[in-house]
C-alpha positions as CSV (number, residue, x, y, z in Angstrom):
1,M,0.0,-0.1,-0.1
2,T,1.2,3.5,-0.9
3,N,0.6,6.3,1.3
4,I,0.3,9.8,-0.3
5,E,-0.3,13.2,1.3
6,K,-2.1,15.2,-1.3
7,E,-2.7,19.1,-1.2
8,L,-5.8,20.9,-2.3
9,T,-7.3,24.5,-1.9
10,Y,-10.6,25.4,-0.7
11,K,-12.2,28.3,0.8
12,T,-12.6,28.8,4.8
13,H,-13.9,31.4,7.0
14,N,-12.6,32.8,10.1
15,T,-13.4,35.6,12.8
16,Y,-11.3,38.5,14.4
17,S,-12.3,40.5,17.0
18,T,-12.1,44.4,17.4
19,L,-12.3,46.9,20.2
20,N,-13.6,50.6,19.9
21,S,-14.3,52.2,16.7
22,L,-12.5,53.4,13.8
23,K,-13.0,57.2,13.6
24,S,-12.0,60.5,12.8
25,T,-10.6,60.8,16.3
26,T,-8.6,57.6,16.2
27,E,-5.0,57.9,16.2
28,N,-3.4,54.7,16.4
29,V,-4.7,51.1,14.7
30,W,-3.3,48.3,16.8
31,F,-3.1,44.7,14.8
32,V,-2.4,42.3,17.7
33,C,-1.4,38.9,17.3
34,H,-2.3,36.6,20.7
35,G,-0.5,33.9,22.1
36,M,-1.0,30.3,22.2
37,G,-4.0,29.2,24.3
38,Y,-5.9,32.6,23.5
39,L,-9.1,33.6,21.7
40,S,-9.1,36.9,20.1
41,R,-11.7,38.1,22.0
42,Y,-10.3,37.4,25.5
43,F,-6.8,39.0,24.3
44,L,-8.4,42.3,23.6
45,K,-9.0,42.9,27.5
46,Y,-5.1,43.8,27.7
47,F,-6.0,46.8,25.6
48,Q,-9.1,48.2,27.3
49,V,-6.6,50.8,29.4
50,L,-5.9,52.4,26.2
51,D,-8.0,55.9,25.2
52,A,-11.1,54.5,23.3
53,D,-11.2,57.5,21.3
54,K,-7.8,57.5,20.1
55,N,-6.9,53.9,19.9
56,Y,-8.7,51.0,17.6
57,I,-7.7,47.4,18.1
58,I,-8.0,44.6,15.5
59,A,-7.1,41.0,16.9
60,P,-6.9,38.3,14.4
61,Q,-7.9,34.9,15.7
62,A,-5.4,32.0,15.4
63,P,-7.1,29.2,13.1
64,S,-6.3,25.9,15.2
65,K,-8.7,25.8,18.2
66,Y,-8.5,23.0,20.9
67,Y,-9.7,22.2,24.7
68,L,-7.5,23.4,27.2
69,S,-6.4,21.1,29.7
70,P,-6.7,20.0,32.5
71,K,-10.6,20.1,32.6
72,F,-11.0,20.2,28.6
73,K,-13.8,23.0,29.3
74,H,-12.2,25.9,27.8
75,V,-11.1,26.6,24.1
76,G,-7.7,28.2,23.2
77,A,-5.9,28.4,19.7
78,C,-2.5,28.3,18.3
79,W,-1.1,29.8,15.1
80,L,1.6,27.4,13.9
81,T,3.4,24.3,14.8
82,K,6.2,22.2,12.9
83,E,3.8,20.4,11.0
84,N,3.2,21.9,7.3
85,T,4.7,25.5,8.7
86,V,5.4,27.0,5.2
87,L,1.8,26.1,4.1
88,E,0.1,27.1,7.2
89,T,1.8,30.6,7.0
90,E,0.6,31.0,3.7
91,N,-2.8,30.4,4.8
92,I,-2.1,32.9,7.5
93,M,-0.9,35.5,5.4
94,A,-4.1,35.5,3.2
95,Y,-6.1,35.6,6.2
96,F,-4.3,38.8,7.6
97,D,-4.4,40.2,3.8
98,A,-8.3,39.5,4.1
99,I,-8.3,41.7,7.4
100,F,-6.5,44.4,6.2
101,E,-8.7,44.5,3.1
102,A,-11.8,44.4,5.4
103,E,-10.8,47.1,7.4
104,S,-9.6,49.7,5.2
105,I,-7.3,51.5,7.5
106,P,-6.9,55.0,6.4
107,H,-3.5,56.2,5.7
108,D,-3.3,59.1,8.1
109,K,-3.6,56.8,11.3
110,K,-0.3,55.1,13.2
111,L,-0.2,51.4,12.7
112,I,1.1,49.3,15.5
113,V,1.7,45.7,15.3
114,L,2.1,43.8,18.5
115,G,2.9,40.1,18.6
116,Y,2.7,38.4,21.9
117,S,4.6,34.9,22.6
118,Q,3.4,32.7,19.8
119,G,2.0,35.8,18.0
120,V,5.2,37.1,17.5
121,S,6.4,34.7,14.7
122,V,3.0,35.1,12.3
123,A,3.2,39.1,13.1
124,M,6.9,39.1,12.1
125,R,6.5,37.1,9.1
126,Y,3.6,39.0,7.9
127,M,5.5,42.3,8.4
128,A,8.2,41.2,6.3
129,K,6.2,38.9,3.4
130,R,3.9,42.1,3.1
131,N,6.3,45.0,3.7
132,I,3.9,46.3,6.2
133,Q,5.1,50.0,7.2
134,A,4.2,50.0,10.9
135,E,5.1,53.2,13.2
136,V,6.0,50.5,15.8
137,L,6.5,46.8,15.8
138,V,6.1,45.3,19.4
139,I,7.9,41.9,20.0
140,H,6.6,41.1,23.4
141,S,7.9,37.8,25.1
142,G,8.1,35.5,21.7
143,G,10.7,33.9,19.6
144,I,11.7,35.8,16.4
145,P,11.7,33.5,13.6
146,N,15.1,32.1,12.7
147,E,14.7,32.7,8.7
148,L,14.1,36.3,8.9
149,T,16.9,38.3,7.9
150,K,18.1,42.2,8.0
151,A,17.2,42.3,4.4
152,D,13.5,41.4,5.2
153,F,13.1,44.7,6.9
154,R,15.3,47.0,4.9
155,Y,12.0,48.7,4.2
156,F,11.1,49.3,7.7
157,E,11.0,52.9,8.9
158,G,9.3,52.5,12.4
159,K,10.6,51.4,15.7
160,A,11.0,47.8,17.2
161,K,10.6,47.1,20.8
162,L,11.8,44.3,22.3
163,I,9.7,43.4,25.5
164,Y,10.3,40.5,27.9
165,G,9.6,39.6,31.8
166,T,12.9,38.9,33.6
167,D,11.2,36.1,35.3
168,D,9.5,34.4,32.1
169,E,9.5,30.8,32.6
170,Y,9.9,30.2,29.0
171,L,13.2,32.1,28.8
172,N,16.9,31.5,30.1
173,A,19.7,33.7,29.6
174,T,20.7,31.9,26.7
175,R,17.4,32.2,25.2
176,I,17.4,36.1,26.0
177,K,20.6,36.5,24.7
178,N,19.8,34.5,21.5
179,E,16.6,36.8,21.0
180,T,18.3,40.0,21.8
181,E,21.0,39.2,19.2
182,K,18.5,38.6,16.4
183,A,16.5,41.5,17.1
184,E,19.8,43.9,17.1
185,K,20.7,42.3,13.5
186,L,17.1,43.0,12.3
187,F,16.6,46.5,13.5
188,G,20.0,47.9,14.5
189,N,19.4,51.3,15.9
190,K,15.7,51.2,15.2
191,L,15.4,48.9,18.2
192,E,14.6,49.3,21.9
193,I,14.7,46.6,24.6
194,N,12.3,46.9,27.6
195,A,12.6,44.0,30.5
196,F,10.4,44.1,33.3
197,E,10.1,42.3,36.3
198,G,7.7,39.6,35.7
199,K,6.6,36.2,34.4
200,H,5.3,35.2,30.7
201,E,2.6,37.6,30.8
202,V,1.1,40.6,28.7
203,N,3.0,43.7,30.3
204,V,-0.2,46.4,30.3
205,E,2.0,49.2,31.5
206,L,4.5,49.1,28.9
207,I,1.4,48.9,26.1
208,K,0.0,52.0,27.7
209,K,3.6,53.7,27.3
210,L,3.7,53.0,23.6
211,V,1.0,55.8,22.9
212,Y,1.2,58.0,26.1
Protein backbone atom coordinates (compact mmCIF):
# COMPACT_ATOMS: atom_id res chain seq x y z
CA MET A 1 0.00 0.00 0.00
CA THR A 2 1.21 3.54 -0.83
CA ASN A 3 0.49 6.37 1.58
CA ILE A 4 0.27 9.67 -0.32
CA GLU A 5 -0.35 13.07 1.24
CA LYS A 6 -2.14 15.32 -1.22
CA GLU A 7 -2.85 19.03 -1.19
CA LEU A 8 -5.89 21.01 -2.30
CA THR A 9 -7.31 24.50 -2.08
CA TYR A 10 -10.71 25.38 -0.64
CA LYS A 11 -12.52 28.40 0.76
CA THR A 12 -12.55 28.81 4.52
CA HIS A 13 -13.97 31.28 7.05
CA ASN A 14 -12.54 32.75 10.23
CA THR A 15 -13.41 35.50 12.69
CA TYR A 16 -11.44 38.35 14.19
CA SER A 17 -12.21 40.74 17.04
CA THR A 18 -12.04 44.51 17.39
CA LEU A 19 -12.12 46.93 20.30
CA ASN A 20 -13.48 50.50 20.06
CA SER A 21 -14.36 52.16 16.74
CA LEU A 22 -12.31 53.41 13.82
CA LYS A 23 -13.30 57.07 13.53
CA SER A 24 -11.98 60.56 12.90
CA THR A 25 -10.49 60.87 16.39
CA THR A 26 -8.59 57.59 16.07
CA GLU A 27 -4.85 58.14 16.11
CA ASN A 28 -3.53 54.59 16.46
CA VAL A 29 -4.65 51.33 14.88
CA TRP A 30 -3.30 48.25 16.62
CA PHE A 31 -2.93 44.87 14.90
CA VAL A 32 -2.35 42.48 17.79
CA CYS A 33 -1.58 38.76 17.50
CA HIS A 34 -2.36 36.72 20.61
CA GLY A 35 -0.34 33.93 22.12
CA MET A 36 -1.05 30.21 22.27
CA GLY A 37 -4.15 29.27 24.22
CA TYR A 38 -5.99 32.56 23.68
CA LEU A 39 -9.07 33.51 21.76
CA SER A 40 -8.88 36.93 20.14
CA ARG A 41 -11.92 38.36 21.95
CA TYR A 42 -10.31 37.65 25.33
CA PHE A 43 -6.91 38.94 24.26
CA LEU A 44 -8.50 42.37 23.75
CA LYS A 45 -8.86 42.84 27.51
CA TYR A 46 -5.22 43.90 27.74
CA PHE A 47 -5.93 46.90 25.52
CA GLN A 48 -8.94 48.26 27.39
CA VAL A 49 -6.58 50.60 29.27
CA LEU A 50 -6.03 52.61 26.07
CA ASP A 51 -8.03 55.74 25.25
CA ALA A 52 -11.00 54.45 23.26
CA ASP A 53 -11.29 57.66 21.24
CA LYS A 54 -7.69 57.45 20.05
CA ASN A 55 -7.06 53.71 19.75
CA TYR A 56 -8.70 51.07 17.58
CA ILE A 57 -7.57 47.49 18.13
CA ILE A 58 -7.80 44.60 15.66
CA ALA A 59 -7.12 41.11 17.01
CA PRO A 60 -6.95 38.29 14.45
CA GLN A 61 -7.98 34.81 15.57
CA ALA A 62 -5.54 31.90 15.32
CA PRO A 63 -7.32 29.23 13.27
CA SER A 64 -6.36 26.04 15.12
CA LYS A 65 -8.66 25.70 18.13
CA TYR A 66 -8.46 23.08 20.86
CA TYR A 67 -9.77 22.36 24.36
CA LEU A 68 -7.48 23.51 27.17
CA SER A 69 -6.36 21.09 29.85
CA PRO A 70 -6.83 20.01 32.56
CA LYS A 71 -10.65 20.11 32.49
CA PHE A 72 -11.01 20.51 28.70
CA LYS A 73 -13.82 23.00 29.25
CA HIS A 74 -12.34 26.19 27.82
CA VAL A 75 -11.17 26.68 24.24
CA GLY A 76 -7.85 28.13 23.13
CA ALA A 77 -6.09 28.41 19.79
CA CYS A 78 -2.63 28.39 18.24
CA TRP A 79 -1.10 29.83 15.09
CA LEU A 80 1.50 27.38 13.84
CA THR A 81 3.17 24.08 14.65
CA LYS A 82 6.12 22.29 13.09
CA GLU A 83 3.66 20.39 10.86
CA ASN A 84 3.30 21.95 7.37
CA THR A 85 4.61 25.27 8.68
CA VAL A 86 5.21 26.83 5.26
CA LEU A 87 1.74 25.98 3.96
CA GLU A 88 0.01 27.07 7.18
CA THR A 89 1.97 30.33 7.16
CA GLU A 90 0.67 31.10 3.67
CA ASN A 91 -2.89 30.45 4.86
CA ILE A 92 -2.42 32.87 7.76
CA MET A 93 -0.86 35.51 5.50
CA ALA A 94 -3.91 35.32 3.20
CA TYR A 95 -6.18 35.63 6.23
CA PHE A 96 -4.32 38.73 7.43
CA ASP A 97 -4.58 40.19 3.91
CA ALA A 98 -8.35 39.74 4.10
CA ILE A 99 -8.51 41.55 7.45
CA PHE A 100 -6.54 44.54 6.17
CA GLU A 101 -8.72 44.68 3.07
CA ALA A 102 -11.91 44.53 5.15
CA GLU A 103 -10.76 47.20 7.61
CA SER A 104 -9.42 49.68 5.02
CA ILE A 105 -7.20 51.46 7.53
CA PRO A 106 -6.79 55.15 6.55
CA HIS A 107 -3.24 56.25 5.77
CA ASP A 108 -3.35 59.05 8.35
CA LYS A 109 -3.54 56.57 11.23
CA LYS A 110 -0.45 55.22 12.99
CA LEU A 111 -0.20 51.44 12.73
CA ILE A 112 1.15 49.47 15.68
CA VAL A 113 1.80 45.77 15.13
CA LEU A 114 2.13 43.68 18.28
CA GLY A 115 2.90 40.02 18.61
CA TYR A 116 2.71 38.34 21.99
CA SER A 117 4.34 34.96 22.68
CA GLN A 118 3.48 32.67 19.74
CA GLY A 119 1.90 35.66 18.01
CA VAL A 120 5.36 37.17 17.47
CA SER A 121 6.17 34.70 14.70
CA VAL A 122 3.09 35.38 12.57
CA ALA A 123 3.20 39.14 13.14
CA MET A 124 6.82 39.40 12.05
CA ARG A 125 6.45 37.04 9.11
CA TYR A 126 3.49 39.05 7.86
CA MET A 127 5.37 42.33 8.11
CA ALA A 128 8.37 40.86 6.29
CA LYS A 129 6.36 39.16 3.54
CA ARG A 130 4.05 42.10 2.85
CA ASN A 131 6.42 44.98 3.71
CA ILE A 132 3.96 46.35 6.23
CA GLN A 133 5.04 49.83 7.26
CA ALA A 134 4.20 50.25 10.95
CA GLU A 135 4.98 53.07 13.33
CA VAL A 136 5.94 50.50 15.95
CA LEU A 137 6.55 46.75 15.92
CA VAL A 138 6.21 45.22 19.38
CA ILE A 139 7.96 41.88 19.94
CA HIS A 140 6.50 40.80 23.28
CA SER A 141 7.77 37.64 25.00
CA GLY A 142 8.06 35.56 21.85
CA GLY A 143 10.59 34.01 19.52
CA ILE A 144 11.76 35.75 16.36
CA PRO A 145 11.58 33.37 13.36
CA ASN A 146 15.07 32.16 12.50
CA GLU A 147 14.62 32.55 8.75
CA LEU A 148 14.12 36.32 8.92
CA THR A 149 17.10 38.46 7.92
CA LYS A 150 18.06 42.12 7.99
CA ALA A 151 17.15 42.32 4.31
CA ASP A 152 13.54 41.39 5.14
CA PHE A 153 13.20 44.59 7.18
CA ARG A 154 15.29 46.91 5.05
CA TYR A 155 12.07 48.69 4.06
CA PHE A 156 11.04 49.26 7.70
CA GLU A 157 11.16 52.88 8.88
CA GLY A 158 9.47 52.54 12.25
CA LYS A 159 10.63 51.50 15.70
CA ALA A 160 10.93 47.97 17.06
CA LYS A 161 10.46 47.25 20.74
CA LEU A 162 11.56 43.98 22.31
CA ILE A 163 9.68 43.31 25.56
CA TYR A 164 10.15 40.41 27.95
CA GLY A 165 9.81 39.53 31.63
CA THR A 166 12.97 38.81 33.58
CA ASP A 167 11.19 35.93 35.33
CA ASP A 168 9.57 34.52 32.19
CA GLU A 169 9.34 30.76 32.73
CA TYR A 170 9.92 30.13 29.03
CA LEU A 171 13.14 32.11 28.91
CA ASN A 172 16.63 31.60 30.26
CA ALA A 173 19.81 33.63 29.93
CA THR A 174 20.81 31.88 26.69
CA ARG A 175 17.40 32.36 25.07
CA ILE A 176 17.28 36.03 26.08
CA LYS A 177 20.76 36.57 24.64
CA ASN A 178 19.84 34.82 21.36
CA GLU A 179 16.56 36.69 20.89
CA THR A 180 18.21 40.00 21.71
CA GLU A 181 20.98 39.37 19.20
CA LYS A 182 18.48 38.40 16.50
CA ALA A 183 16.49 41.58 17.12
CA GLU A 184 19.62 43.74 17.02
CA LYS A 185 20.66 42.20 13.70
CA LEU A 186 17.24 42.83 12.19
CA PHE A 187 16.63 46.37 13.42
CA GLY A 188 19.93 47.90 14.55
CA ASN A 189 19.45 51.37 16.05
CA LYS A 190 15.69 51.17 15.46
CA LEU A 191 15.45 48.69 18.33
CA GLU A 192 14.54 49.45 21.94
CA ILE A 193 14.70 46.73 24.60
CA ASN A 194 12.36 46.78 27.60
CA ALA A 195 12.85 44.11 30.27
CA PHE A 196 10.35 44.15 33.12
CA GLU A 197 10.13 42.31 36.41
CA GLY A 198 7.52 39.65 35.77
CA LYS A 199 6.65 36.29 34.29
CA HIS A 200 5.29 35.25 30.89
CA GLU A 201 2.46 37.76 30.82
CA VAL A 202 1.22 40.71 28.83
CA ASN A 203 2.66 43.89 30.32
CA VAL A 204 -0.20 46.38 30.22
CA GLU A 205 1.87 49.24 31.65
CA LEU A 206 4.41 49.03 28.82
CA ILE A 207 1.58 48.84 26.28
CA LYS A 208 0.17 52.07 27.68
CA LYS A 209 3.53 53.78 27.38
CA LEU A 210 3.66 53.06 23.65
CA VAL A 211 1.07 55.76 23.00
CA TYR A 212 1.34 58.06 26.04
